[in-house]
C-alpha positions in Angstrom: 14.6 -10.0 13.6 12.0 -11.5 11.4 12.1 -11.1 7.6 9.0 -8.8 7.7 10.8 -6.3 10.1 13.9 -6.3 7.8 11.7 -5.7 4.8 9.9 -2.8 6.5 13.2 -1.2 7.5 14.5 -1.6 3.9 11.3 -0.1 2.4 11.4 2.9 4.7 15.1 3.5 4.0 14.4 3.4 0.3 11.5 5.8 0.7 13.7 8.3 2.6 16.4 8.1 -0.1 13.9 8.6 -2.9 12.3 11.6 -1.2 15.7 13.2 -0.6 16.7 12.5 -4.2 13.5 13.4 -6.1 11.6 15.8 -3.9 13.9 17.4 -1.3 11.9 20.7 -1.3 8.4 19.6 -2.3 5.8 17.5 -0.5 5.8 13.8 -1.3 3.1 11.1 -1.0 3.9 7.5 0.1 1.2 5.0 -0.6 0.8 2.1 1.8 -1.6 -0.8 2.0 -3.5 -0.2 5.2 -4.2 2.2 8.0 -1.9 0.3 10.3 0.9 0.4 7.8 0.4 4.2 7.5 1.1 4.6 11.2 4.1 2.3 11.2 5.6 4.0 8.1 5.1 7.4 9.7 6.9 6.4 12.9 9.7 4.7 10.9 10.2 7.9 8.8 10.3 9.9 12.0 13.0 7.5 13.4 15.1 8.0 10.3 14.7 11.8 10.5 15.6 11.9 14.2 18.8 10.0 13.5 19.7 12.4 10.6 21.9 15.6 11.0 18.9 17.8 10.2 15.8 16.2 11.7 13.5 19.0 10.7 14.6 19.1 7.0 11.0 18.3 5.8 9.4 20.9 8.0 8.6 23.9 5.8 6.7 26.1 8.2 7.6 28.4 11.1 8.1 26.9 14.5 5.4 29.2 16.0 2.8 27.8 13.5 3.8 24.2 14.3 3.4 24.8 18.0 0.0 26.4 17.4 -1.1 23.4 15.4 0.2 21.0 18.1 -1.9 22.8 20.8 -5.0 22.4 18.7 -4.5 18.7 17.9 -5.8 16.1 20.4 -4.2 12.9 19.0 -0.8 12.0 20.5 0.5 10.2 17.4 -0.5 13.1 15.1 1.4 15.5 17.4 4.5 13.5 16.9 4.1 13.4 13.1 3.4 17.2 13.0 6.6 18.1 14.7 8.7 16.4 12.0 6.6 16.8 8.9 
């Protein structure tokens, strides 16, 4: 693995820990430097959540509402993020 990959994994891990510690029940914003980094960070956060005991811990809306939103959205990547956010 390159140093950049290791640094990205470390950064996302620290973000997950900070969100769990400081904002477990409220929305949180993560600022990144670019549009590409936004997509990568979102996918890395989803990977961390998928490996957790409670993968939908940040989902604070009924499943029926989530499925309705997913039917309306046309972007594949956004559907993936919606199902975990």
